[in-house]
N, C-alpha and C positions, 0 to 999 in steps of 0.2 A: 484304139479309139483316141482322136485328139483331145486336149483339154476341154475345149469350147463343147464338143458334142457331148463329152462326159458329163460336164456341168449340167447341160440341158436334160440329158436323159435323168439324171439325178432329181432334177427339179420336176419333170414332167411325171416321171415314173417312179417316184420315191418309195411307194409302197411295192412295186414290183422289184424294185432294186434291194429293197430289205429281204423280201421273201428269197430273191437269189442269192444273197450272201449266206441267209440262214440254211439254204438248201444246199449249200457246198459240202460235201462229205468229211465235215470235221469231226464229226461225232463217231463213235465206234459203229453204231448201227446205221448211220447215214440217212439220207431221205430220199423221197420218191419224187422229187420235183415240186412243182406248184399247181394250183387249180384256181380257176377263176368262177366265180358265181355266175350263172347265165340265167337265173329265174330269181324274181322278186319273192320274199317272205320264205326263203328257203331254211329249213330248221337245222341248228346243231343240237344234236341229241347225246345224251350221256352213254348209250349204248346203240349198237347197230339194229335197233328195233323201231319200228313205227311208234310202238306204246312207250317208249323210253322217254324220260325226262327232257324237255325241250331246254336246253342252256341259253340260246339266244336266236335271233332270227338275221340272218344275211340278206343282203339286197344285190341286184345284178352288179357285176362289176367288181366286187370285193375279190380280193386275192388271199388264198389259205395256202399254207404248207403242207403238203402231203406227207404223212407219217407212216402210212399202212394200209391194208385193204382187208375189210371183215365181210363176208357176204356180198352184198350188192352196195356197200357202205365204203367210203374212205374214211379213215381216222386222219384228222386235220387238226393244225394248229392255227390260231388266229392271233398274229403278232398285235393287231391293233387293240384287241380287248384282252390279250394275254389270257386266252382260254383255249382249251383243246376239247375234242369231241369227234362225233361221227356225223356225216352229212350223206345223203344218197349220191352216188356216182351220177346219176341222170341230171343232177342239179348244177353240176359243175363241168367245166371243160378243162382237162388237164394241159399244162403246158410245161416245156423244159426249159424255156428261155436260152435255148441254143440257137447259133448260126444257121444251122441244118433247118430248123423249124421256123426261120424268120419268113421265108416265102409264104409258107401256109398260113402264118399269123396274119399276113398283110392281105391275103385273099379273103378271109374272113372279115377283117377289119371293111374291106371294100364292099362285101356282101351287106354288112349291116349299116354302113354310112347313111344309106336313104331309108331306114326303117325308123320311123316314128315310134317313141316310146322305148327305144334300146340305145338310149345316149351314154348312160352309165356304163352299159357292157361294152360299148364301143370305146369309151375311154378306157377300161381296163384293159382290153384287147390291145389298142394302140399302145399303152405304156409298156405291155409286154413284148410287143414289136421293136419298140425304141430300144428295149433293153437287150433284145437278142441280136439285133441287126449289127453288122460292122459298120465303122465310121465311113468307109468309101461308098458304102451303100446309102447310108443316111444322108450323104451330100449330093446325092444323086437324084433320078427321078423317083424311085421308091421312097426316098425320104420326103420328097415334096408331097406324093400321095399321102404319105403319114400324117403330115402336118396339117394338109388340107383337111383330112378326115378329123383329126383331134379337134381343129377349130370348129369345124362343122358340128360335132357332137356337142362342143360345150356351149356355142352359140344357139344351138336349137333347144338345148336344156334350159338355157337362160330364158328364152322366149317363152316356153312351157311354163316355166315356173312364174314369169311375170302375168301370164294370163290365168294361172290357176284361181279357182274361187276357194277364199279361206273358209276353212271348217269343213271342207269336204275329204273324203278319203284319198282323192287323188293328191291332194295337198300334203298329205303325209308322205305319201310315195315320194313326190318331186323333192319334198325336203331330204329323204333319205338319200335319193340320187345325187342331190347336191353335195351332200356330206361325203359320198364315195368319191365323187369327181374332186372334191378338195384334198381328199386324202391322197391323191395323185398329183398334187401340187398345181391343181387348175384353179385358178382364183376368179372370184366373181365380185362386182360391185353392185351394191343395192341403194336405191334412191326412193325417197317417198315423192309420189307425185299425185296429187289430189286425192290424198287418203288412200292410195295403194301403193304397193310395192314394185319398182321396177327392178328387175335383176338383169345384170349385163355382164357378159364374158369380158374379162380384162384383156383378152386378145394376145397373149404372148405367141401362141402357135401360129397366127396369121400374120404378126409381124416378122417372124423368123421366117416363114414361107415367102413374103416379099422381098426379103433380103436373099432368096436362093436363086442363082442363075438357072436351075433346073425347072423352077416352076414356069407353068404354060400360062397362057393369056387368060384361061376361065378360071384357073386357080386364083391368080392375081386378082382378078373381078371379083370373085367370092370373097376373098381376104379383104379387098378393099371397102366393099360395101358392109361387111360385118363390122369393120374398124370403124366406119364414120356413120354410125345408125343414129338419126337425131335424137331419138328418145333415150339414147345413153350418153347424152351429154350431162354432165353432172349441172343440175338447175341452180345449186348454190355457189358457182364458180363467179368470182367478180370479173368485170367486163374485159380487164385487161387479159385475165388468164383465159377467159372464154375466146378472146380473139387470137391466142396463140394455138388453141386447140383448133380453131377453124382454120388458121394458116397450115397447121400440120394436116388437117383432113383433106386440104386442097392438095397439097403435096403427095399425099397417099394416092388419091385419085389418079394424079397425072402419071403414074407409074403404071397405069393400065393402058395398054394397047387396044382399043375397041375394034379395030379394022377387022380382024378375023373372028370375032365374037358372034355368037348366035344373036339374032335380032333382039329376042327379049333381054337377053343379058346386056346388050349394048345400050338398049333402052335403059335399063337399071343403072348402068354407071352414068349414063348422060344427066338422067333426072337427078341422081345424087350430086353430080357436079353442079347441075343448075341451082340446087338448093344451098349447097356450099357458098358458091360464089354471091348468090343473092345475099347470104349472111354476112360474107365479107364486105360488100358495098355497103350494107348498112352499119357495119362496125367502123369502116373506113370514114363514112359520113358523118358519124356520131364524134368521131375523134378529130378528123381533118376539115370537115365541112366541104365546101365546094373544091375538091381537089380532083385533079385528072384521073387518079387511081380510082376513085369511085365510080367515075363513067365507065372506066375500063373493066372493072369488076362486074358492074350491071350489065354491059354488053357481053361478057364472057357468059354471065349467067343466061341471058336471053339467047346466044348462039347454042348453048348446050340444050336449052329447052326446044329451041326450034328444031335441032337434029333427032328428036325424038321420033320414031315411026307409029304412029297412033295404030296403025293395022298391026303391029307386032306387039301390042300390048297385052298381056295376060289378064284375067279378071282380078287376080290378086294385086296387080300392079295400077289399077285405075286409082286407087287411093293414093298411092305414091305420085302419080301423075298430077292429080288435084292438088295436092300439097305443093309439089314443085312449082306449079303455075301460081299458086298464092305467093309463094315465097318469093318468086321472079317478079311477080306483079306488084308486090310491095314496093321493089326498088326501081320500077320502070322509069319513074320521072328523074332519076339520075342521068339518063339519056337524053333529056330537053334541058337545053340551057334556060337558065332564068333570066326574066327581064331585068334590065338595069335599074337600080335604084333611083337614078337621076330622073327617070320619067314620073316619079311621085310627086315633086314639088309642082309640077305644072298640070297634073290630071285633075279633072273635075270628078273624077269617078274614084271610088275607093280603092287604092292600092294596098298590097301587103308588102311590109318590109321586115326585117328581121335584126336583132342585135343581142348581144351577149347579155345574159342575166346574171344570176348567182352562178356559183361553180357548177359546170355541167349543163346549165340550163340555157335554152334558146328563148328569146321573147319575140312573140308575133306582134307587130304594130299596124294597125289599120289607119291610114293616113290618106289625106287628099289635099287639094291646093290650099284649103284653109286650116287644115289641121296637121301639123308637121309631127316630126318624130317626138318633139317636146311635149305636145298637147294632143297626142293621137286620139281618134275615133274610138279606139279599142286597144287595149293591151293584155295580152295573156301569154303566159311563160310555160314552158314544156321541157322535160328532160329527153324528150323524143326528138328524131330529125324532122326537120320542118321542110318539106318540098316546095320550095316558092315557086318553081315552075309549074306546078299543080294549079295555082290559083286563078280563079276564074269569077268574074263579076257579071250577074244578070242583066238584062238590056235596061232594066228599071234602076240599076245602081242601089238596090236595096239590100242585096245579100252577095257574099263572096265565099265560094267553097275552096277548101283548102285540105291537101292531103299531109297528114302527120303520122309519122312511124314510131310509136314506142317503143317497139321491141321487134326482134327478128321475126319476119313473116306475119307481122301483125300490124296493118296499117287503117287508121281511123279516118273519117271525114270531118273536118271540122266545118260548121256553117257559122259564119259570121254575118248577123242580119242586124237589120234596123228595126228597132221596135218603139214604142210609145215612149218609153224612158231613155231611150238611146240604144246604142250598138251593144248587142249581147253575143256571146259565142256558146253554140250547142255542139256537142260531140254525138256523131253516129259512129258506133263500133260495128265490125263486122257481124257481130252477133251478141246477144244478150246472154253470154255465157262466160266462164272463165277464159282468158285469152289463151289460145294454142296457136292457131294458123288461121288467117282470115284476111280479107281485104274489102274495104267498104270504098266505093269510088262514085264522084260525080260523074254522071253520063250526059248531063244536058240541063238546059232551063225549059220551062214551060212558060209560053208569054201569058203576063199578066202579074207576074212578081208574088205568085202564092205557092207554086209548085216546082219542084225539080225532079228529075230521073237519077235514080242510084241503082247501082249494080252491087250486089253483096254476095260474097260467098265465105264460108267459115267452116272448119272443123272444130267441134267443141263437145267433151263429154261424149267422144265416142260417135259423135254423128256429124254427117257432111250435108251442108245445104247450100245451094246457089239460087238467088232470085232477083228479079229485076221488078224495080218498085217505082211508083209514083209517090213521092213524099211530099207532105205538106211543110212548108218552112216554118209556120208557126207551131212550133212544138215538136217538130219532127217525126209526126205520126204517118204512117203509111196508110195511104188510101187506097192503093190498089197494088197487089203484088202476084207475080206468076213466075214460075219456072222456065218458061218458054217465051221468048222475047216476041214472037209471032203472034202471041194470044194477047198482046197488049198494043192496040193500035197508036194510043198516044206516045207510048216509048219509041214505036218505030218512026213517027213523024217528027218528033222532036229531038231525037237522040243527036249529041254533036258529033260530026263527021271526024273530028280529030279524036274522039274518044273511040268510036268504031274502029278508026285505023289502028289504034295503038294498044287497045285494051287485051287482056288475055282472057277475060271472061267469055268472050264469043268463041273460044277454040274448038 
């Protein structure tokens, strides 16, 4: 076994390696190999009897050293707890960790791979296979299968742990399974998101899988999707570090050739690419302003999203499809050139300009022929990205709609309107909830200067909602709302043709 593979096996299968070393016949009596626990809450007893004192409880996936047999029990030693005792033979699977047993272990791993709830057992079996298989085998197709399985087990375990209800019995079991996985060198990251814990697999097995020439397109796709889960991006990362992670995610997704993938898997890769490139466009716009790279990233996001085949979407992918649409829709104005600032000086109607404010700020100025940048009608600053190309003034010249994006995948609608006391700025968010993913966009003006049309969709607190609304300018109160645009004649009559042509809300 070469040094790289040896190091990997030790890291991933440390417990199995320890048992293998201890199982070597260095003592006068020798040992009888190893055993992997296959049932949760398997009892270690002081004697080979059901009524004997219980020493401890084992969970699936834990590895033990076999030192003898008594009746229908095995005499074992637990190196983790440094405790010995007896366990029923039916509650464990005996393994020899030899090259001849490697194919059988891999077969069991592949059988268990798609079994929900068997993640800890699968990790233990995979660790045993990695210890038993020779280096040349691990470098080939069989090794790719093993790393694919290991990553799948760990990622699915993390998902289950994130969805667990605190205080339930299942929570204690998942905690034990995570502990078993950690004992094999599988690492997890934990983040607090809206008062709950998000558990994420660190992804070492998937990274190694992507570097293996023997990995097929399906394995690469699953690895890339697991490594780029948006919910597993550390929410506390500073902006420059977040941009580095996004660039790395884009590179990982580029390694996947979607040509020969099944339709549903190709959709998942393209939706993830669309989301990542949408985030890239936002980050570049925030850093560099009107840069050609911003439009290029937004165009790539739109191209990937347009390539999704809706007929191949599974039920579980509908949520990801909607999220990708919002993330791409949030940056779609990057594809529209902004009006030249020079037109503001001669305009009799309000025009939006921007200028730098404090460090990291962009200030929005509303000007006309009588009120220049020095004495604007209105000035308001933001740390978000101001999409100046989105600015639209109503026929009466009393209101201006402007798209402002304060964070990735979340774009708000600013309404700059004329009131009795002068011009004021109101903000219409995608939803009245903690910002997650969402877009609020202007869809048209209703003649009379009192109303406008708005399309909103958002995901917040686990719920998704899309609506088409008639909003009153004074106070931004919603007068009419529907989820089906055909049910709102006012919306159909006065919607802006350019909005209808460009929006993703009507997908």
